[in-house]
C-alpha positions as a printed NumPy array, in Angstrom:
array([[ 43.681, -63.835,  27.277],
       [ 40.682, -65.484,  25.739],
       [ 38.01 , -63.915,  23.308],
       [ 34.389, -64.266,  24.32 ],
       [ 31.439, -63.155,  22.626],
       [ 28.313, -61.716,  24.665],
       [ 25.066, -60.364,  23.765],
       [ 24.155, -56.915,  25.185],
       [ 20.87 , -54.826,  25.036],
       [ 20.986, -51.416,  23.478],
       [ 20.884, -50.097,  26.973],
       [ 23.808, -51.989,  28.338],
       [ 25.632, -50.473,  25.123],
       [ 24.585, -47.171,  25.774],
       [ 25.981, -47.518,  29.383],
       [ 29.389, -48.974,  28.183],
       [ 29.546, -46.262,  25.693],
       [ 28.824, -43.406,  28.182],
       [ 31.585, -44.806,  30.383],
       [ 33.921, -45.111,  27.328],
       [ 33.281, -41.506,  26.371],
       [ 34.057, -40.479,  30.241],
       [ 37.201, -42.69 ,  30.954],
       [ 38.351, -43.544,  27.246],
       [ 38.672, -47.284,  28.3  ],
       [ 37.331, -49.57 ,  25.722],
       [ 34.109, -51.464,  26.033],
       [ 36.308, -54.566,  26.713],
       [ 38.175, -53.163,  29.352],
       [ 35.084, -51.733,  31.12 ],
       [ 33.653, -55.274,  30.989],
       [ 36.95 , -56.936,  32.188],
       [ 36.706, -54.175,  35.108],
       [ 32.946, -54.874,  36.171],
       [ 33.915, -58.459,  36.386],
       [ 36.822, -58.028,  38.504],
       [ 34.722, -55.343,  40.651],
       [ 31.754, -57.803,  41.305],
       [ 33.538, -61.434,  41.049],
       [ 36.954, -60.425,  42.697],
       [ 40.649, -60.409,  41.064],
       [ 42.979, -57.745,  40.488],
       [ 41.813, -54.071,  40.981],
       [ 43.229, -50.781,  41.377],
       [ 43.544, -51.078,  45.002],
       [ 45.912, -53.678,  44.886],
       [ 48.154, -52.028,  42.272],
       [ 50.931, -50.081,  43.751],
       [ 50.557, -46.302,  44.163],
       [ 54.335, -45.914,  43.016],
       [ 57.413, -47.485,  41.667],
       [ 59.305, -46.37 ,  44.535],
       [ 61.564, -43.727,  43.563],
       [ 58.775, -41.031,  43.727],
       [ 57.434, -42.598,  46.884],
       [ 60.252, -41.318,  49.163],
       [ 60.638, -37.967,  47.578],
       [ 64.235, -38.349,  46.747],
       [ 63.723, -37.733,  43.182],
       [ 62.417, -34.571,  41.424],
       [ 60.848, -34.599,  38.097],
       [ 64.072, -33.691,  36.277],
       [ 65.999, -36.382,  37.897],
       [ 63.338, -38.823,  37.004],
       [ 63.587, -37.567,  33.22 ],
       [ 67.251, -37.964,  33.301],
       [ 66.813, -41.378,  34.59 ],
       [ 64.328, -42.267,  32.112],
       [ 66.282, -40.853,  29.342],
       [ 69.501, -42.592,  30.154],
       [ 67.178, -46.259,  30.344],
       [ 65.928, -45.205,  26.885],
       [ 69.231, -44.416,  25.597],
       [ 70.865, -47.625,  26.887],
       [ 68.021, -49.751,  25.415],
       [ 68.089, -48.022,  22.247],
       [ 71.859, -48.624,  21.839],
       [ 71.087, -52.512,  22.754],
       [ 68.1  , -52.821,  20.108],
       [ 69.677, -50.949,  17.14 ],
       [ 73.345, -51.795,  17.71 ]])
């Protein structure tokens, strides 16, 4: 990622801050989203709606929690001996 400095009017800052309060996104993220929206690039519609294990309904919340706990435990052991 490249750092870029821009000048914005008070009105533009107010618009960003209003959207930031609504969404929790940073000003920088809101500007990146606006650029992608207007000029193209990755957007939310191109992101997968599911990672697969949920999409087919074969896993319920308890099974997913157990699977994630097992993954976490395995990685914790690998990282911490």
